[in-house]
N, C-alpha and C positions, 0 to 999 in steps of 0.2 A: 570425399570428393563429390562433385556434382555429376550426376548421370544425366547426360543431355537427352538420351532416348526417353528416360522417364519424365524429364521436363517437357518434351514435346508431347508425350502422351497425356500429361496433366493439362496442357493447354487444349488439347483435343477434347478431353473429358469436360472441361469447363465450358468450352464453346458449343459442345454438342447438347448439353443439358441446360437450356436457358432458364428453366424453372428454379435452378439453384440461386440465381442472381436476384430473383424476386423477393427473397427472404432477407436480403442484406439490410435494407433501410428499415423494415419493420423490426428486425432484430436489434438494430442500433437504437431505435426509439424506445423499445421495451427496456433495454439496458439503461438508457439515459434516465428514463422516468423512475424506474425502480431504484437505480443507484442514487438518485437525488432525494429519495424519500428516507428520512431519518429512521434508522433501525432495520431497513430492508437491505439485506446484503446481496452481493453478487450471486451467492449460492442459492438464496431464496428466489431471486429473479429467474435463474436458470431452472430451478426445480419447478417453478410455476409453469414454465413453458415446455418442460420435458414431455408430459403426456401427449401434447399436440404433435410431437415429432414422430410418434409411433406410426402415424398414417402417412409419413413422408418417406421418400427414398433416402438411402443412407447419406449421400453427399449433401442434398439440401438440408437435411436434419442437422448435420454437424455444422454446416455453414450458418444456419439460423442460430444455433446455440453459441457458437463462437462470436457471432455478431453481438449477441446479448452480453457476452463476456467483455468484449471490447467497449461497448457503450457504457456498461455499468462501471468499468474501470475508471472512465473519466467522469461519469455522472456523480460519483462519490465526492469529487472535488468541488462541486457546486455548493452543497451545504457546508463543506469544510471552509470555503472562502466566505460565503455570505453569512453563515450562522455559527461558525466554529464547531460544526458537528461532523466528525469523521465517521461516516456510516460504516467504514471498515478500518481495520488497523493500517491498511496501506495508504490511507488518506491522512494519517496522523500528522506527518511532517508538513503537509500542505497547510494545515491550520496555523502553523507557527508564524508565517509571514502573510499568508493569504487573507486571514481574518483581520489583522491590523491594517492591511491595504484597504479592505472593504470599509472598515470603520473610519478611515481617513478620506473616504470618498473616491477611492481608486478601484472600485469594485469591477467596473467594465474592463479596466486594464488587467486586473488580477485574473479574471476569468479568461481573457484572451491569452495571457501568458500561460495559464494552466492548460488551455486547449492546445496551443502550439507545442508545448513540451510533451503532452500526452501523445499527440499525433506523431511527432518525430521520434519519440522514444519507442512507440509501438512499431513504427516502420523499421527502426534500427534493430529491434530485437528479432523481428522476423527475417530481416536480411541476414543476421548472424545465424539464425536457425536454418535458413536456406543453405548457407555455406557449410555448416558443421553438423547437420542432423545425423550424419553417419557416426562420427566419433563420440557423440554425446552419451550414448549408452555406456560405453566403456569407462568414460570419465566419471559419471554419476555413480556407477557401481563401486568405485573406489572410495567413496565418501562414507565414513563411518561415524559413530557417536562422538569421537574425539574431534573430528573436523567440525561437526555441528556445534559442539560445545565451544570450540574456538571462535566460531562466527557469533555465537550468543554472547561470549565474553566481550568481543569487539563491540557488539551492540550496547552492552552495559557501559563500556567506556565512553559512550556518547553522553552519558549523564553530565560529564564535565561541561559539554557545550550547551546543556539545557538548564544549568544550575542558576543562571541569572547572576545577580549581584553577589549572593552569598553561596560560595561553593559548598560549605558544610550543610546548608539547608537543602541544596540539591542532592547531595549524597544521602542525606537522611531520608528525603522523599523517595529516592530511588530504592534504598534498602527497604523502606516500608512497602513499596510496590512489589519488590521481590518476595517479601513475606506473604503478601496477598496472593501472589502468583503460585505459591506452593501450598495453598490451602487445599484440602481434600486428599484423595488417594494418591500416593506416588506409585511408581512402577514396581516398588518392592512390596507393596501391599499395606503400607502404614497409612493411618488416617491422622491428619493434623488440622487443627484450627477450625473444625466445622461447628463447634459449640452445640453439637447435637442437632444441627439443621440438616435434614436429609438432602436437600438440593445442592448443598455445598460439597457433597462427596465427590462430585465431578469437577470441583474447583469453582472459583468465582466466575460467573458469566461475563466474559470479557467485553463483548459489544455493549450490553447495557451499562456495564461499569464505565467504559470509555465515554458513552453518551452522557452519563451522569457527571463524570469528572470534568469533561471538556465543554459540554453543551449546556446541560440543565443548570450547572453551577453559574455559568456566564449569564444565562437568561435570568436567574434569580438576582444576580448582581445588577441587571439592567432594569429592574422593576420600576425605578423612579426616572427612567429615561424615556423620552417621547419617541425617538426613531433610532434605528441602528446607526444612521449618519446624522449627526446633530446639525450640520450645516445644510440648510435647505437647498442652496445653489449646487451643492455637490451630489444631491440625490437625483441625478440625471441618468437617463438610459440612452447610451450613445453607442451605436454600431461602429462609428468611426474610432472611438476610444478602445473598443474591443479589438479592432483590427490593429490599432497602434500597439496594444499589448502583444498581439501575435508577432508584429515586427520586432518588438523589444526582445522577445525570446530568441529570435533568430540572431541577435547580436552576441549571444553567448553560446556558440557552438561547442566550445570546450566543456562547458557545464553539462550540456545535453549529452555529449559523447561520454563523459565520465559517468553520468547517471545511467545511461543506457547500458554501459558495460557492467556496472555494479548490479543493475537490475537483472540482466540476463544471467550473470554468474550466481548471484544469491537466489534468484527466482527458480533456478534449476535444482536447488537443494530441497528435497521433500520435507515438509513440515516447517521450513524457515520462511522462504518466500518474501513477498513484498513488505511484510510487516517490519522486517529489518532493513531491506534494501533501501527504502525511502529515507530511513534514519541515517544509514551509512552515507548515502549520497549527500544528504543535507549537511552532515557533519564535515565531510571532506570539502564541500564547497565553502562552508563557513571558515574552515581552517585555511584554505587557500585565498581567501578574500583579503583585499587591502583594508577593508573596514568591517571586521567581524562583529563589532558591537552593534552594527545596524541590523543584524539578523535578529528576528523576533520582533522587530519594530516596523515591518512592512517592506522588507527588501525583496524585490521580485526575483532575485537570484535564488532565494530560498524556495520559492514556488517552483521555479524551473527545475532545480535539482530534485525536489521531491517527486514531481509529476513525471519527469523523464524516467526515474528509477521505478516508480510505481507502475507505469504502463509497460516498460520494457521487461519487467519481471513476468508479465503474461507470456511472452515468447519463451522465456526460460522454463516456466512451468509446463507449457505445452510441449517443449522438447523432451522433458523427462517423461511426460505422460505418453507421448508417441513412441519414444525409444524403449521405454522399460515397462510401460503399462502401470506405472506408479503415479498416483495422483499427488501433486504437490500441495493440494488444498481442496476445499469443498467444491470449488468451481470445476476443477479438472476431474474430480470424482463424479460429478454429474455428466461430464463428457464421456467418461468410461462407462457409465450406466447407459448412455445413449448408444455407445458401441455395442454393449451387451444386448440391448433391445433389438438391434439389427443383426444379431448373431455373429458379431465380429469381436475378436479378442485382440486388445492392444498389446504392444510389447515388441521386442526385437523381431519376432517372426512376422508381425504386421508390416513393419518397415521393409523387411527383406522381400516380402511377397507383394506389397502394394505401394511401391515407391511413387507410382503415378498419382495415387490418391493422396499420399502424404504431401507431395509437391502441390497438388491442387488445393489442399487445405491451406498451405502456406501462402499461395498466390491469392486465395480468397481473403486472407487476412491482410495482405497488402491493400487490396481493394477496400476492405473495411476501414483501415486507417485513413485512407484518402477520403472516403465518404464521411468519416467521422468529422473531418474538418468542416464540411459544409453543413451537415446535420447539426453538429455541435454549435456552430455559430448561431444558427436560428434558435437552438434550445437555450443557450446562455443569454441571448437577447431578452427572451421572455422571462427567464428565471430571474434576471436582474431587477425586475419590478418589485421584488420582495423588499428592496430597500425603501420603497415608498409606502409600505404598510406600517401603520402606527404599531408600536410595540404592545399597546394594550390589547391588540387583536393578535399580533404575531406570537407573543410569548405563550398564551394559553393554547393557541392552535398547534404550535410546534411541540409543546409539552404533551398534548393529547396524542398527536401522531407518534411521538417518541415512545409514549407508554404503550400504544398499540404495537409498535415495532418491537419493543422489548418483550412484550407478551408473545408475539408471533415467533420470535427467535427461540424462546425457552419453552413455549407451549404451556406456561403456568404463570402464577403470580410471582414466581421467583424473578422474572425479568423486570417488571415494574418496581418491585421492592428494591432490587439491586440498584436500579436507576436512581431512585430517590435517596437511598442511603449514600450513594457515592456523589450525588448532587450536593448534599449537605456537606459531605467531607471535602469535596472540591471547593465549595464556597469558603469553608473554614481555612483551607490551605491558601487560597488567594488572599484572604483577609489578613493572614499573618505572614505573608511573603514566602511561602514554600512553593516551588515550581510544580505545578500539576503535571506538566508534560513528563517530568522525571519519574513521577509515580506511575504514569501510564506505561512508560517504557519498562519499568521494573515489573509491572503486572504482566505485560506481554511476554517477557523473557524469563520470568522466574521459573515457571514449570519447565521450559525448554532447557535452561541451565541445569536444573536438578536432575531431570530424567536422563540427559545425555552424560552428565558426570557419573551418575549411578551405573549406566550401561558401560561406560568406559572402565569403571572400577571392576565390574563383574567380568568383563572380557580380559582385562589385564591382570586380574588377580591381585590388585593393589599395587602392582609395580608400574606406576605411571611412566617413569622415565624410560624404561626399556621398551614399553609399548609405543611411546611417542617417537622413539628413535626409529621404529619400524613404519611410521606413518609420515612420509615426507610431505603429503598434502597438508596435514595439520601443522607441521613445522613451518611450511610456507605461510599459512594463515597467521600463525603467531608472529612470524617474522614481519609480515606486512603490518600487523597491529603495532608492534614495537616501533617500526619505521614511521608509521603514522603519528604515534605519540611523540617520537623524537622530532619530527618535522614541525609538529604543532608547538612544541616547546621552543624550537628555534625561531619560528615565526613570531611567537609572543615576545621573545627577547628582542627581536629586531624592531617590532612595533614600539616596544617600550623605549629602546634607544632613540628611535626616530622622534617620539613624543618628547623625550628629554632634550633632544637637540634643538627642537623648534620652540621650546618654552622660553619666554623672555627672561633674561638674566637680571 
């Protein structure tokens, strides 16, 4: 329930300390710039700014870091749309339709759609957090490895929507990705597939691998192309078209609402987060569409679904961090480090004793989302100029920055080596018609599937059925998964009947 006394105290706290608001726009700009740089993750952007917060008061410090979090969450969609580079796993589904839109000369519109979806998704997630911050702790504590395994299996079932023309090739690419995701130590202490390479003991570096599969491979394939957009008349930078993309997103409130709900729910699960939520939202939107075959070809609804879930998962992760003191990912771990730097311990006791500060943080995030609209519009306008850069300059520049980013992530040559190995692998997969996106999903979920299945086995003693019967939350997830598959099969049959009825006899 909402405690209105704490709400009033939060407003008093925010209005009494004007210095906290001074860090909103700088934080958003830092997040946008770092998020748009290939290979520079949200975690790295926040870690870069963390030492500066030591000299701030607690509230301005946390507001500054959360502003970076908000800005970087959208900033990752800029290279995803313009260059097919998902700087983080949460921007993966944005590339599916955002990049084809850019290649078709609709880059302004695609960026406007992504910005509107991000702003609305972020606002929606913090509205939900404002209403349910109290019960969140009890709910998340009930989630165990079986529930997380169920969510990961649901994510793997998305491979059917990423398989393209040949379902078998999509499944094979996904299985290959899962095998890659299980390289290294597992939670039982066994080592697999490292081939004696020491830096593979912790698994394949995911971000460099994604950059290689989705970005570097595309750039290699574009070597003989002059510009990202071949039609010179389409290489325009139009603020009006960006605004039209914003208005286009507003025409699909149901997609934004669905993506926001998926993002909040999945984002609140530690260790799962936005890497699955954007894929689930994309898949559900594609399933419910009247023209699912247009997805992957530049359908703006795909961008809306991905970005709404991506940004709303931020609110879910923040809820778990505030309620339990459990970081859902690297970014919220940095926030917990900032808490510790100011001698504050997150978790249930923090919420119980500091509800005014919790509500103040939520209200500041509302302000961040609104400011992101204006700051983001200016940012994407200047970022769009990348379509005017000849590829003979753009390709080597992006590859160099990607190499530096991959090195920064891993701190060794393992990052650039991984990037180039997977760039060649991604080019070969595209060359022979295997969906690269399916392999990326498998890579992201392989370790998650295995580790949670192993933990479930250890807890249940091998009696999966009896253990599952005691976990109603897992049964609900599996039920929703089966229902989703059933609805997908029904919608496919209906579309097939409709096509058969309109064919000329």
